[in-house]
N, C-alpha and C positions, 0 to 999 in steps of 0.2 A: 416414307421411307423410317424404320425402327432404327435405333440407334441407342447406345449407351446416356444415359445420361448426365456424365463425365465429360465424355466425348462431347455433349455435341455442348452443349457449358465452356469448353474449349475453342469448341468452331463457330462457336458464337461469338469469341473474344469476351467475354463473359470472366475468363480467369484460369489455370492451365487448369491441366486434367489434375495433378496432385493436389491441388488447392482444393479443387470441385468437390472432389472424394471427402479432404475435410471437410468443407460444408456440410456436404449430404449426410457424414456420421455424425456432425452438432446436429443436425436439425434443422438447416439456416437454407434447405431448401424445399422451395414447394411447385409443382409441377401442374397447374391449372385449380390452382388453389390448394391442394393438399400438400402436405408435409410428405417426403419422402425422407425416409433413413438408409434404404438397401441399397447397397453398393452394387451398381449391375444393371440397375431397373434401366428396362427400355425406353425409349419417347417416340414418338412421333416428330420428324424433324422438320414440317412441313406446316404443321398443327399443333401441339403443344405448346401450353404458353409455363416462359421456364421461370420463376420470382428466387433473390436470395437474398432472406431475412439478414440485410448487411446491410449500413450506410454506408461504408464506404466502396460496396461493388454498386455499379449502375447495369439496372436489367429495365431504364424503360425508355426498350427501343423496337422500331419497325420493323418488322423480317418480311408482311406481307409482301412490300410495293419488294420486288429485285431491281438491286442496284449493284454498277459494274461499273468500276473505277479503273483506270492505267495510269501509272505511276510510277514517277523516272528515281527509284530508288540508291539513294547514293550507296557508298563502302563505310561501312562500318554498324552500317541496319541493320537487321534481322526481319529475316520474312517470317517472320510468327507471331501468331494472336496473344503471346504470352512478352513480358517485359523482365523477365527475371534471367535471362541473358545478358542485358541491353537494350539499346535504345531499338523498339522496333518500327517497323513502318505502319502502321496502325500510330503513333505519336505524327505521323508526317500530316494526318489529315486531319486539317485546321483548314478554317473559312479562307484564313491569310495562304494558305498552299491551291491555293483552286484559283486554274486557271483555264477552266475551260469556256465555254459558249454557254454552258446550263447550267448558270448556278441557283443555288441553295443551301437551306440548310441539310444537311449530312443528319438522319434520324435514325439510319438501318445500323445493322451490325455487324460488320463485313470482314471477311478473313483472306488470308493470300492465297491464290491457286497455286500449286508448288511451291518450288522453293528456288531461291535464290540469294547462292552465299553472302555472306556476312562482306566476303573481303570484291564480288561483283557487284558490279551497276547495272542500271538500265531497267526495261519494262518490267513490272510487277502484275500483273491483275489481283485488283480486288475484289467480292462479290458477297453476298450473303444466297445465290443461285445454286443451293446446293449440286442438282441434275447437270447443270452447266460443266459448275469442279470435278463431279466424275467422267464425265465427257471426254474433257481440256487432259485430264489427269491420268486416265488410264489410260495405260501401255497397247491394249491391241487401239487404237484408236490411230495413233501411229501423226497425231497432232504436231505440225512443223514449232521447231523452235530456230528462231536463227541470230547471228549473234557476232559482234568483232570484238576478233581476238587479237592484243598486241602481242609479238612474241619477238625476240632479242638478234635472230636473225633468216634471211630469208626462207623460205620453205622450202627444200629438197622435193624435185621429182619421184623417190622413190621415201619419202616421206607421206608426201600426198596420195601415194597410190598404199602406202598400209592403214594411213590418217579413212580412207574411201575402202577399205576393204574388210572393217575392223582388227581386232586384235587384245590380246589378252595383258594384263597389269595387274600385278600381289596376285597372279589366282585368280580373279575376275576376267569375263570375256564382256567386251562394250563393240556393238555391233558398227560396223561403218558408218560417217556420217563428213555429209556432200561438205565440199572445197567450191564457194561460187568463186570467190576473185580472190586476189592477191594484191596486194598494193606496199610498194617498198619506199618508206619515207625515212631519209637518213638513214641509222642505224639499223631502225628498226622498221618490222615488217606486217603491215595489219591482213588477217585476211579472215575474210567471213566465211562461215560455216553453218550448216543445217541439219539438228540432229531433228529427229521421230523419237526415240529412246528417251534420256535424258535421269542418266544414273546420276547417285553424287559424286560431284566431282568429276564429272564425267571426259569435262574438255580437257580441265589442266590436267589431271592423272595421262589421259593420253598425247597430246602434245610435249610434256615430259618428260614422257615412255620413251619418247625420240631424242633428246638430246634437248629441249625446246625449253624458254624463262617465260614464262605467262605475265606479263610485267601487266595488263588490264584485259576484262573481259565482260563486256557490255552486253546485254540482251536486247537488239530490236529488234525482234516482232515476236509474236505467238500467235501462232493459226493467222489470221489473216491481219491481226490488228497491231500497227507498227510506232513501234518508236517517236517518229518522227522529228520535229523540233521544243518536244517537253523538255522544260526543262528541269534539270539534276533537283529533288527535290519534291519536285510540283508534282499538282493530279485534275482529272478533271473525267466528267462522267462518262462514259460513253455507252452507246448501244449493243444489245444480245447481237445483233446481224452483223456489228463491226468485228466480231470475235473469232466465230466459227462460219462456215461452209453451210448452206442447204442443204439438208442429204435430200438424192433423190429418192 
């Protein structure tokens, strides 16, 4: 698949798009051994080799082997390949945090699939498989994402009906989300919801519009892949077949 060079550099986790544009303009980027200075140059995301002539940026990575990582993202980490706005989930991918049964040195450059807000926690997938990323993130494929939402008081029957039928918030329409179960715990209520759309901060906006304060938002499933007992801040290698269902 052909993409712009600066986008591919960001997707590979080399640097941000803005930084990539600067490096390209300075003549510090090579594609298949040839220096590229033209912004907007397209590269093959699966085949072309990208190098940066900068000792501070590492590009000696293996992206031929497809890697799939499940990570339990803590609050205050951002789902990005760039650390310009703070600590990212990539900062957690060190050997000490690997708790899976498949333990090996991570040499591939991976990037987060989709987004999980800085103030949210839970399951996030990281991979270098562009096709799988497109499969999971394209809205038309409707892959399920399941969350545990802790709110400040019990969910009313009317609120549940509105959540499941869809609603408008600040001029934007949000499709309905499935409310799977509810559990009252003291003064708080834990609600498990499933959505297929996943617009920016959709759950917080929908609950907030109905007068609920979301104190905790935790993703517990993405497609087939479940968070399970993976500790916060830890990661493990998983298999592609553990993530999505095979299409008939």
